[in-house]
C-alpha positions in Angstrom: -96.2 53.6 -24.9 -95.0 56.2 -27.1 -95.4 58.6 -24.4 -92.7 57.4 -22.4 -91.1 56.7 -25.0 -90.3 52.9 -25.1 -92.1 50.4 -27.0 -91.9 46.2 -26.1 -92.2 44.2 -29.4 -91.8 40.6 -30.5 -88.7 40.2 -32.9 -86.9 37.1 -33.5 -83.5 37.0 -31.5 -80.3 38.2 -33.4 -77.3 36.3 -34.3 -75.3 35.9 -37.0 -77.3 34.1 -38.9 -79.5 37.6 -39.4 -76.9 40.4 -38.4 -73.5 41.6 -38.3 -72.4 42.1 -34.8 -70.1 44.3 -33.9 -68.8 43.2 -30.5 -67.8 45.5 -27.6 -64.0 45.6 -27.5 -62.2 45.7 -25.3 -63.9 42.6 -23.4 -62.3 44.0 -20.6 -64.7 42.0 -18.0 -63.9 38.5 -19.5 -61.6 35.9 -18.1 -60.2 33.1 -20.5 -61.6 31.0 -17.4 -65.2 32.3 -18.3 -64.8 32.2 -22.0 -63.8 28.5 -21.7 -67.3 27.8 -19.7 -69.2 29.3 -22.1 -68.4 27.6 -24.7 -68.2 24.1 -22.7 -72.1 24.4 -21.6 -73.9 24.9 -24.6 -77.3 24.3 -24.3 -78.4 20.4 -25.8 -79.9 21.3 -29.1 -82.4 18.0 -29.2 -84.8 17.1 -26.3 -83.6 13.1 -26.2 -80.8 15.2 -25.0 -81.7 17.1 -22.5 -84.5 15.0 -20.6 -82.6 12.1 -19.9 -83.6 9.5 -17.7 -82.0 11.6 -14.5 -84.6 13.8 -14.9 -87.4 11.6 -15.2 -86.5 9.5 -12.3 -88.6 10.1 -9.5 -85.8 10.7 -6.5 -82.7 12.6 -6.7 -80.0 9.8 -5.6 -76.5 9.6 -5.0 -75.5 8.3 -8.2 -78.2 10.7 -10.3 -77.2 13.7 -8.7 -75.1 15.3 -10.9 -76.7 14.3 -14.2 -80.0 15.6 -12.6 -78.9 19.1 -12.0 -76.8 19.6 -15.2 -80.0 18.8 -16.8 -82.0 21.1 -14.9 -79.5 24.7 -14.8 -80.1 23.7 -18.8 -83.8 24.0 -18.2 -83.4 26.8 -16.3 -81.7 28.2 -18.9 -84.1 27.9 -21.5 -86.6 29.4 -19.7 -85.0 32.4 -18.9 -83.5 33.1 -22.2 -87.3 32.5 -23.3 -88.5 35.0 -21.0 -86.2 37.2 -21.9 -86.8 36.9 -25.4 -90.3 37.8 -25.3 -89.3 41.3 -26.4 -87.1 44.1 -27.7 -87.4 47.7 -26.6 -87.4 50.6 -28.7 -85.7 53.6 -26.8 -84.6 57.3 -26.9 -80.9 56.7 -25.6 -79.1 59.9 -24.2 -75.6 60.3 -24.6 -73.2 61.1 -22.2 -69.9 61.6 -21.5 -70.3 60.8 -17.3 -73.1 60.1 -15.0 -73.3 60.5 -11.0 -73.1 57.3 -9.2 -76.0 56.4 -6.6 -75.6 54.7 -3.6 -72.9 54.5 -1.0 -70.2 55.8 -3.6 -70.0 59.4 -4.0 -68.5 60.3 -7.2 -69.1 60.0 -11.4 -67.9 57.7 -13.9 -66.1 59.2 -17.1 -66.0 57.6 -20.3 -62.3 56.9 -21.5 -60.6 55.9 -24.8 -63.1 57.3 -27.7 -66.2 55.6 -25.8 -69.9 57.4 -24.4 -72.6 56.8 -22.1 -76.1 56.0 -23.0 -78.7 55.9 -20.8 -82.7 55.2 -20.8 -85.3 55.5 -18.5 -87.1 52.7 -17.4 -91.0 52.7 -16.6 -93.3 49.9 -15.4 -92.8 47.4 -18.5 -89.0 47.1 -17.4 -89.9 46.9 -13.4 -89.0 44.0 -10.9 -92.8 43.5 -10.3 -92.5 41.2 -14.0 -90.9 38.3 -14.6 -89.1 39.4 -17.7 -88.5 43.1 -16.2 -86.9 40.8 -13.2 -84.3 38.9 -15.4 -83.4 42.2 -17.4 -82.7 43.9 -13.8 -80.3 40.8 -12.5 -79.6 38.4 -15.4 -78.7 40.6 -18.2 -75.3 42.1 -18.3 -75.2 43.2 -22.5 -77.9 44.7 -24.8 -78.0 44.7 -28.8 -78.5 47.7 -30.1 -80.2 48.6 -33.4 -80.0 52.3 -34.8 -83.2 53.5 -36.0 -84.1 56.4 -38.5 -86.7 58.5 -38.8 -90.0 56.8 -37.4 -88.7 53.9 -35.7 -87.6 52.1 -38.5 -84.2 50.2 -39.0 -82.0 51.6 -42.0 -82.3 48.5 -44.2 -79.2 47.5 -46.1 -78.9 46.4 -49.5 -79.9 42.9 -50.4 -77.6 40.4 -49.4 -76.0 42.9 -46.3 -76.7 42.3 -43.0 -77.9 44.7 -40.8 -75.4 45.4 -38.2 -76.0 45.8 -34.5 -73.8 46.8 -31.9 -73.2 45.3 -28.2 -73.3 47.6 -25.5 -72.2 46.7 -22.0 -74.6 47.4 -19.0 -72.4 49.6 -17.1 -75.2 50.4 -14.4 -78.4 50.0 -13.2 -80.2 52.5 -10.9 -83.9 52.8 -9.7 -84.9 54.9 -12.2 -82.7 54.4 -15.8 -79.8 52.0 -17.3 -76.4 53.2 -18.1 -75.0 51.8 -21.1 -71.1 51.5 -22.2 -71.0 52.5 -25.8 -67.5 50.8 -27.7 -65.4 53.7 -29.5 -66.2 51.0 -32.7 -69.9 51.8 -32.4 -69.2 55.6 -31.5 -67.4 56.1 -34.6 -69.1 54.4 -37.3 -72.3 56.0 -36.3 -70.8 59.6 -35.7 -72.2 59.7 -32.5 -71.8 63.0 -30.5 -72.4 63.6 -26.5 -75.4 65.3 -25.4 -77.8 64.1 -28.3 -80.4 61.8 -28.5 -80.0 58.5 -30.4 -83.4 56.3 -31.5 -82.5 52.8 -31.1 -83.9 49.1 -31.0 -82.3 46.8 -27.9 -82.3 43.2 -27.4 -81.6 42.2 -24.0 -78.7 39.3 -23.8 -78.8 36.9 -21.0 -76.0 36.9 -18.9 -75.0 32.8 -19.4 -72.1 33.0 -17.3 -73.8 32.2 -13.2 -75.3 28.9 -14.7 -72.8 27.8 -16.6 -70.3 27.9 -13.1 -73.1 26.2 -11.6 -72.4 23.7 -14.1 -68.8 23.8 -13.9 -69.6 23.6 -10.1 -71.0 20.4 -10.8 -68.5 18.6 -12.9 -66.4 19.4 -9.9 -67.9 17.6 -7.1 -65.3 14.5 -6.5 -66.9 13.0 -4.0 -70.5 13.3 -3.5 -70.4 11.4 0.3 -71.0 15.3 1.9 -74.1 15.7 0.0 -75.4 12.8 0.5 -74.5 11.3 4.7 -75.8 7.9 5.9 -78.9 9.2 7.1 -78.7 5.6 9.0 -76.3 7.0 11.6 -77.2 9.2 14.1 -75.0 12.1 14.2 -73.9 12.7 17.7 -73.0 16.7 19.0 -70.5 16.5 21.4 -72.0 18.3 24.5 -70.6 19.4 28.3 -71.2 21.9 30.8 -68.4 23.8 29.9 -69.2 24.0 26.5 -72.8 25.2 27.1 -71.9 28.0 29.6 -69.0 29.0 28.2 -68.2 32.5 29.4 -66.7 33.7 26.4 -70.0 32.9 24.0 -71.4 36.3 23.6 -74.4 36.7 26.5 -77.2 37.7 24.5 -77.4 34.3 22.4 -80.2 31.8 22.9 -80.2 28.6 23.7 -81.0 27.0 20.4 -78.5 29.6 19.0 -75.9 28.1 21.3 -76.9 24.6 20.2 -76.1 26.0 17.1 -72.5 26.7 18.0 -72.0 23.9 19.3 -72.5 21.8 16.5 -70.5 24.6 14.3 -67.9 24.3 16.7 -67.6 20.3 17.3 -64.0 18.8 16.6 -63.6 17.9 13.2 -62.2 14.4 14.2 -66.6 13.9 14.8 -67.9 13.3 11.6 -70.8 15.4 11.4 -73.4 16.1 8.2 -73.2 19.2 6.8 -75.3 21.7 9.6 -77.8 23.7 8.6 -79.3 27.3 9.9 -82.3 27.4 9.1 -84.8 30.3 10.6 -87.0 32.9 9.6 -86.2 36.5 8.9 -84.6 38.6 12.2 -84.5 35.8 14.2 -80.4 35.9 14.8 -78.9 33.5 11.8 -76.5 36.3 10.8 -75.6 36.8 14.3 -75.2 33.0 15.4 -72.5 31.9 12.6 -70.4 35.1 13.1 -70.5 34.3 16.7 -69.2 30.9 16.1 -66.3 32.0 13.8 -65.1 33.9 16.6 -65.2 30.8 18.3 -63.5 28.7 16.4 -60.8 31.1 16.0 -59.9 30.7 19.4 -58.8 27.7 18.2 -55.0 27.5 17.0 -54.4 26.9 13.1 -58.3 26.8 12.5 -59.3 28.7 8.8 -63.2 30.0 8.1 -64.6 30.0 4.9 -67.8 32.4 4.8 -69.5 31.9 1.4 -73.0 34.1 0.7 -75.7 34.4 -1.9 -74.5 38.1 -2.2 -72.1 40.8 -1.8 -74.6 42.8 0.7 -74.5 39.6 2.8 -71.1 39.2 2.5 -70.4 42.6 4.1 -72.1 42.2 6.6 -70.1 40.0 8.0 -67.1 42.4 7.8 -68.9 45.5 8.9 -71.2 44.2 11.8 -69.0 41.5 13.0 -65.3 40.9 12.2 -64.3 44.8 11.8 -65.2 45.6 15.0 -63.6 42.1 16.4 -60.4 43.2 14.9 -60.6 46.3 15.8 -61.2 45.1 20.0 -58.0 43.8 19.7 -58.0 40.5 17.6 -55.5 41.0 14.8 -55.6 36.9 14.3 -59.0 37.3 12.8 -58.7 39.7 10.3 -60.6 38.7 7.3 -59.8 38.6 3.3 -62.6 40.0 0.9 -62.8 38.6 -2.3 -64.1 40.8 -5.2 -65.3 40.2 -8.2 -62.0 41.9 -10.3 -63.8 44.4 -12.1 -66.0 45.7 -9.6 -65.2 49.6 -9.1 -63.5 50.2 -5.3 -65.4 53.3 -5.3 -69.1 51.2 -5.1 -67.6 49.5 -1.8 -68.1 50.0 1.5 -64.9 51.8 3.0 -65.0 50.1 5.9 -65.0 46.7 3.5 -62.5 48.1 1.3 -60.1 47.7 4.0 -60.2 44.1 3.7 -59.5 43.8 -0.2 -57.3 43.1 -2.6 -57.0 46.3 -4.6 -55.2 46.6 -7.8 -51.9 49.0 -8.5 -54.6 51.6 -10.4 -56.8 51.8 -7.2 -59.9 51.7 -9.3 -60.9 47.6 -9.6 -60.0 44.8 -7.3 -57.3 42.1 -7.5 -57.7 38.4 -7.6 -55.4 36.5 -4.9 -52.9 34.6 -4.9 -52.4 31.0 -2.9 -50.4 33.2 -0.4 -53.0 35.7 0.0 -55.8 33.0 0.9 -53.4 31.2 3.2 -52.0 34.3 5.2 -56.0 34.8 6.1 -57.8 32.8 8.7 -60.9 34.6 7.3 -61.9 34.1 3.7 -64.9 36.2 3.1 -66.5 35.3 -0.6 -69.9 35.1 -2.3 -71.0 31.8 -4.8 -70.1 33.5 -7.8 -66.3 35.0 -6.6 -65.7 31.0 -4.4 -64.8 29.5 -8.1 -61.3 32.0 -8.0 -60.6 29.6 -4.7 -60.6 26.7 -6.9 -57.7 27.9 -9.7 -55.5 28.1 -7.1 -54.7 24.6 -6.1 -55.6 24.7 -2.3 -55.3 21.2 -0.7 -57.7 19.2 1.0 -58.1 20.8 4.3 -56.7 23.6 4.6 -60.2 25.2 5.4 -61.7 23.1 8.3 -65.3 25.2 8.3 -66.8 26.3 5.6 -70.4 28.7 6.3 -73.1 28.6 3.3 -75.1 31.7 3.9 -77.5 31.7 1.9 -81.4 32.4 1.1 -83.9 29.6 0.4 -84.7 30.4 -3.0 -80.9 29.4 -4.0 -80.9 26.3 -1.3 -81.4 23.8 -4.1 -78.1 23.9 -5.9 -76.4 25.3 -2.9 -74.9 21.8 -2.3 -73.7 21.1 -6.1 -71.0 24.7 -4.5 -69.9 22.5 -1.9 -67.3 21.5 -4.4 -65.8 25.4 -4.5 -65.9 25.8 -0.4 -64.5 22.7 0.8 -60.9 23.1 0.2 
């Protein structure tokens, strides 16, 4: 392990009771709403508060749905926290002022305002082949840094004085490296110099925000009716030869895909429960939904919200389907793609950028206004960015169709996101 300059160790979690934590400033990634969510949804301190009757009930019902999912989310957070807490990592950080971007973007990132970047190499101990490694790679966006002196020991302060640890933001994750952004305060206090190495102990910090956003989604559900439709009523999907063999439907659609489109495009006056399109990889689910979007947009004043789990899935709808459709002479189908406001524009596909709101600096994205949303008949978001729509006071019915495109491993909480989608 020493040859790899990396060592996993078990250690007590660092907090204000045992360390002096120097926070990363300015924290540009955290908005007021996000801060309030982190403060509002704290893990219950006792088992009695966590394991309530809703969790112990054998069945999920309309009455216990929200309370049960609240508790399950807290249990999930505890499990993630426990796994990430299993180790700290001792590593040599390589301090740099810039680094090259990988993937679809071309260019480099440069440290500004007295900050520095620091990178360390990944090994099998932090690969996605392990549960802890997967959590670090997907659920962690910051670390606490404890500088070490020679032989891997920290410089213990005088009695009664707590050790200082510094918060650093994870700037980029690649196949081989994790890049950290070191704030100006840390650079100045430690006298850090570019192109040098710094031996440190790192403690990964779980990103609680996604789970808090799910809690927020649950609290905003006003009517569970759409989540628990009356199963005693047999839904009837209107059928007619004209709809089944509509000449404007893509001839590549098979019978099952056409059946799905008939259900999706059923007039809103006919009540139907949420429609699930389920099938193995490569069976044309995305293709079917994209064709349904085109079909719906033939109806005057219709609007569609496409919500996916990942950015790559959201961008796929634009690159492969909506962009060619717009270019073919259908400007009414021009989508609005909502990206996380602090995402770097250059990391997004150039085709997708055409459909985004970009800030005046042309470096990051801009959040949509209500007018921006209403100017577009197709809005494409992810589950995480869909929360921005909740803050716009959109009236019910301003979006006639909602597509939730999501992987099976996330299906368990999909319904809690519907509050964000049905606007």
